[in-house]
C-alpha positions in Angstrom: -1.7 54.2 -41.8 0.7 54.9 -39.0 4.1 53.2 -39.0 4.1 53.3 -35.2 3.6 50.0 -33.5 0.5 49.6 -31.4 0.8 48.9 -27.7 -0.4 45.3 -28.3 2.4 44.8 -30.8 5.1 46.3 -28.6 4.2 44.4 -25.5 6.0 41.0 -25.1 3.7 38.0 -25.1 3.2 36.1 -21.9 5.3 33.1 -21.2 4.1 29.7 -20.0 2.1 29.3 -16.8 4.2 29.0 -13.7 2.4 25.8 -12.7 3.5 24.3 -16.0 7.1 25.4 -15.4 7.1 23.9 -11.9 5.6 20.7 -13.1 8.2 20.4 -15.9 11.1 20.9 -13.5 9.7 18.4 -11.0 9.8 15.9 -13.9 13.4 16.9 -14.6 14.3 16.3 -10.9 12.5 13.0 -10.9 14.3 11.8 -14.0 17.7 12.8 -12.5 16.8 11.2 -9.2 16.0 8.0 -10.9 19.3 7.9 -12.7 21.2 8.7 -9.4 19.3 6.1 -7.5 20.0 3.4 -10.1 23.7 3.7 -9.4 23.4 3.7 -5.6 23.3 -0.1 -5.5 26.4 -2.3 -5.0 26.0 -3.7 -8.5 24.4 -2.6 -11.8 20.7 -1.8 -11.9 20.7 -1.5 -15.6 16.9 -1.6 -15.9 16.5 1.4 -13.6 19.4 3.2 -15.3 18.0 2.6 -18.7 14.5 3.9 -17.6 16.1 6.9 -16.0 18.3 7.5 -19.1 15.4 7.3 -21.5 13.3 9.6 -19.4 16.2 12.1 -19.3 16.6 12.0 -23.1 12.9 12.6 -23.6 12.9 15.5 -21.0 16.0 17.0 -22.7 14.3 16.9 -26.1 11.1 18.5 -24.7 13.2 21.1 -23.0 15.0 22.0 -26.2 11.8 22.3 -28.2 10.0 24.2 -25.5 13.0 26.6 -25.1 12.9 27.4 -28.9 9.2 27.8 -28.9 9.0 30.1 -25.9 12.0 32.2 -27.1 10.5 32.6 -30.5 6.9 33.5 -29.4 7.8 35.8 -26.5 10.8 37.4 -28.2 13.2 37.0 -25.3 15.0 34.2 -23.4 13.8 33.1 -20.0 16.0 32.6 -17.0 14.3 29.4 -16.0 15.7 27.9 -19.3 18.9 27.4 -17.3 17.4 25.3 -14.5 17.2 22.1 -16.6 20.8 22.2 -17.9 22.1 23.0 -14.4 20.3 19.9 -13.0 21.7 17.9 -15.9 25.3 19.0 -15.2 24.9 18.4 -11.5 23.7 14.9 -12.2 26.7 14.2 -14.4 29.0 15.5 -11.7 27.4 13.3 -9.0 27.6 10.3 -11.3 31.3 10.9 -12.2 32.2 11.2 -8.5 30.3 8.1 -7.3 28.3 10.3 -4.9 25.1 8.2 -5.1 26.6 4.9 -3.8 28.8 6.8 -1.3 25.9 8.8 0.1 23.5 5.9 0.4 26.2 3.7 1.9 27.2 6.4 4.4 23.6 6.5 5.6 23.4 2.7 5.9 26.9 1.8 7.3 25.9 2.1 10.9 23.2 -0.6 10.6 25.7 -3.0 8.9 28.4 -2.3 11.5 26.0 -3.0 14.3 25.4 -6.5 12.9 29.1 -7.5 12.8 30.1 -5.6 16.0 31.6 -8.0 18.6 31.4 -11.1 16.5 34.6 -13.1 16.2 36.1 -13.1 12.7 36.2 -16.6 11.2 39.7 -17.9 10.6 41.2 -18.8 7.2 39.8 -21.9 5.7 36.4 -21.5 7.2 33.3 -22.4 5.2 30.5 -20.0 4.4 28.1 -19.9 7.4 24.7 -18.2 6.9 23.3 -16.1 9.6 20.1 -14.2 10.1 19.9 -10.4 9.6 17.1 -7.9 9.4 15.5 -7.6 6.0 16.3 -3.9 6.0 19.7 -2.6 6.9 19.9 1.1 6.5 18.6 2.0 3.0 19.3 -1.5 1.6 17.2 -4.7 1.4 19.2 -7.7 2.5 18.3 -11.1 1.0 20.8 -13.1 3.2 24.2 -12.8 4.9 27.0 -15.1 5.9 30.3 -15.4 7.7 33.3 -16.1 5.5 37.0 -16.5 6.2 38.1 -13.1 7.5 34.7 -11.4 7.8 31.1 -11.3 6.7 29.2 -10.8 3.4 25.7 -9.4 2.8 23.7 -10.1 -0.3 21.6 -7.1 -1.4 18.2 -8.2 -2.8 18.3 -5.8 -5.7 22.1 -5.3 -5.9 22.7 -6.4 -9.5 20.6 -7.2 -12.6 22.6 -10.2 -13.8 24.4 -11.7 -10.8 24.7 -11.5 -7.0 25.9 -8.4 -5.4 26.2 -6.9 -2.0 28.5 -5.7 0.8 31.3 -7.2 2.7 33.1 -6.6 6.0 36.7 -7.8 5.6 39.2 -6.3 8.1 42.0 -8.2 6.4 40.8 -7.3 2.9 39.6 -9.7 0.2 41.5 -13.0 0.1 41.4 -16.2 -2.0 39.6 -17.9 0.9 36.8 -15.4 0.7 36.4 -16.0 -3.1 36.5 -19.8 -2.5 33.8 -19.6 0.1 31.6 -17.5 -2.2 31.9 -20.1 -5.0 32.1 -17.6 -7.9 35.0 -15.1 -7.9 33.5 -11.8 -6.8 34.8 -8.4 -7.7 35.4 -6.2 -4.6 35.6 -2.4 -4.5 36.5 -0.6 -1.3 34.0 1.6 0.6 36.4 2.5 3.4 36.9 1.3 6.9 37.2 -2.5 6.1 34.0 -2.4 4.1 33.6 -3.3 0.4 30.9 -3.7 -2.2 31.1 -6.7 -4.4 29.5 -8.2 -7.5 29.6 -11.6 -9.1 29.8 -13.9 -6.2 27.2 -16.7 -5.6 
């Protein structure tokens, strides 16, 4: 018997089908996209975030098992192994920098600005006055809107899982009058250019 390996033994085994590789990475992108979209609302969409997070964990476990299996059966690592981790790291960077809400708001701000343009700002002490707005403003769904002392507020239909949430135009910044008009004390976070996102108001 010859000690020389046969050509079949020496040849590396074929890796996974390219269609399977593409399908897997499309799922990775979809899971990452779901997580990013869930934090692009003015409040907390915990149900979407939880679904995206669970999907990401399952995808990560599958990737690890698949990576080990392919490396052990083909005898060499594959460059496409790195695509999944790169997408994961990029997703974490975008989450940490707040890019999802900033990007979605930047694409929607013009539609909101057109609503408040030219309207007189209500003075201090004014009561909340509802007004009609389009159901869709930019990339957001608006349930209702109202003028408040010093500006305007918009209630996003899916803005927060547990309480009201939305956006506000407040040239003078959030004041006690605004909080009084909104009944419950909202929490404002600046978006730049006299615009804020808020949660907690009613």
